[in-house]
matplotlib code that plots the C-alpha trace (Angstrom):
import matplotlib.pyplot as plt

x = [-0.5, 1.8, 0.4, 2.2, 3.2, 1.4, 3.0, 0.8, 0.4, 2.9, 2.0, 0.7, -0.4, -3.6, -3.4, -6.0, -6.2, -8.7, -8.2, -7.3, -4.6, -3.4, -2.7, -0.8, 1.2, 1.9, 2.2, -0.5, -3.9, -7.3, -6.8, -3.6, -5.3, -8.0, -5.8, -3.7, -6.4, -7.7, -4.8, -4.5, -1.2, 0.3, 0.2, -1.5, -3.0, -6.5, -8.5, -10.7, -14.6, -15.4, -19.7, -21.5, -19.3, -16.3, -12.7, -10.1, -5.8, -3.7, -0.4, 1.4, 0.8, 1.1, 4.9, 5.2, 3.8, 6.5, 9.6, 8.7, 8.5, 12.0, 14.0, 12.3, 13.2, 16.1, 17.7, 18.2, 21.3, 19.0, 20.4, 17.1, 15.7, 13.2, 9.7]
y = [-26.7, -23.6, -20.9, -20.5, -17.1, -16.6, -14.4, -12.1, -12.9, -10.9, -8.1, -8.6, -6.1, -5.7, -7.4, -4.6, -1.3, 1.7, 4.7, 6.5, 4.1, 4.6, 7.8, 7.2, 4.7, 6.8, 10.5, 11.8, 13.5, 12.0, 14.6, 13.3, 9.1, 10.6, 11.8, 9.0, 6.7, 8.5, 9.6, 7.2, 5.4, 6.4, 1.8, 2.9, -0.8, -0.8, -1.0, -3.5, -3.7, -4.2, -3.7, -1.0, 1.8, 0.5, 0.0, -1.0, -1.8, -4.7, -4.2, -5.7, -4.4, -0.4, -1.8, -3.2, 0.1, 1.9, 0.3, -0.2, 4.1, 4.1, 2.3, 4.3, 7.6, 7.0, 4.3, 0.6, 1.5, 3.1, 3.3, 3.8, 1.1, -1.2, -0.4]
z = [36.9, 36.4, 33.8, 30.9, 29.9, 26.6, 23.2, 21.7, 17.9, 16.0, 14.2, 11.0, 8.7, 7.0, 3.0, 1.9, 2.8, 2.6, 1.0, 4.2, 4.6, 1.6, 1.5, 5.3, 3.8, 0.5, 2.2, 0.2, 0.1, -0.7, -3.6, -5.0, -4.8, -6.6, -9.7, -9.4, -10.1, -12.7, -14.5, -17.7, -17.7, -14.1, -13.8, -10.2, -9.3, -9.6, -6.1, -5.1, -4.8, -1.6, -2.1, -2.9, -2.1, 0.0, -2.3, -1.1, -2.3, -1.8, 0.1, -2.3, -5.2, -3.6, -2.6, -6.0, -7.6, -5.3, -6.4, -9.6, -9.4, -7.5, -10.1, -12.8, -11.1, -10.2, -11.8, -10.8, -8.8, -6.2, -2.5, -0.9, 1.2, -0.2, 1.9]

ax = plt.figure().add_subplot(projection="3d")
ax.plot(x, y, z, "-o")
ax.set_aspect("equal")
plt.show()
């Protein structure tokens, strides 16, 4: 029987992002991430608690937050591509 070529699974981005991944996605420092979390009225997504000390953010909520931020800063007719 001939061997079938297996195709690798498509690259799937993780749905939950740890703080280091969030800072890389947003291009900010860990300190800025902390400030965003603590700032009232920033509408920054709340993290999901993972055990006693671990936290993560939902990728979809972060991307929605970025889009909202772009719309409020640059108007609804922005030419920036969605992330």
